[in-house]
C-alpha positions in Angstrom: -11.3 -10.0 -4.5 -11.3 -8.0 -1.2 -8.2 -5.9 -0.7 -6.3 -6.7 2.5 -3.2 -4.8 3.5 -0.2 -6.6 5.0 0.3 -6.7 8.7 2.5 -3.7 9.8 4.5 -5.8 12.3 6.4 -7.5 9.4 9.4 -5.1 9.3 12.1 -5.8 6.7 15.2 -3.9 5.7 14.0 -1.0 3.6 15.0 2.3 2.0 13.2 5.5 1.3 11.7 6.5 -2.0 9.6 9.6 -3.0 6.5 9.3 -5.1 4.8 12.1 -7.0 1.1 11.2 -7.3 -2.0 13.2 -8.1 -4.0 14.6 -5.2 -6.9 12.4 -6.3 -4.9 9.2 -6.1 -3.4 10.2 -2.8 -6.8 10.8 -1.3 -8.0 7.3 -2.5 -5.0 5.7 -0.8 -5.6 7.7 2.3 -9.2 6.7 2.4 -8.2 3.0 2.0 -5.7 3.4 4.8 -8.4 4.9 7.1 -10.8 2.1 6.2 -8.2 -0.5 7.2 -6.8 1.4 10.2 -3.3 1.4 8.8 -0.8 3.8 7.2 -0.7 5.4 3.8 2.7 3.7 3.3 1.4 0.3 4.2 -1.4 0.6 1.7 1.1 1.5 -1.1 3.5 -1.3 -0.2 0.6 -3.8 0.0 -0.7 -2.8 -3.4 2.7 -3.1 -5.0 3.5 -6.5 -3.3 0.0 -7.8 -4.4 0.6 -6.7 -8.0 4.0 -8.4 -8.2 2.8 -11.6 -6.5 -0.2 -11.8 -8.9 1.2 -10.4 -12.2 2.0 -13.9 -13.6 -1.1 -15.7 -12.5 
């Protein structure tokens, strides 16, 4: 299945969290963000939302 990040215009009430991830993983996320012309944060949120939406399928 092709990955598709969520649209960035869908703003919801949110808080701040810090993540400590390896440089290698951060670079992979950054590359995906560049490919989809979106932010690092949007990619991370999209991946997490996709995981929780599909975990029981």
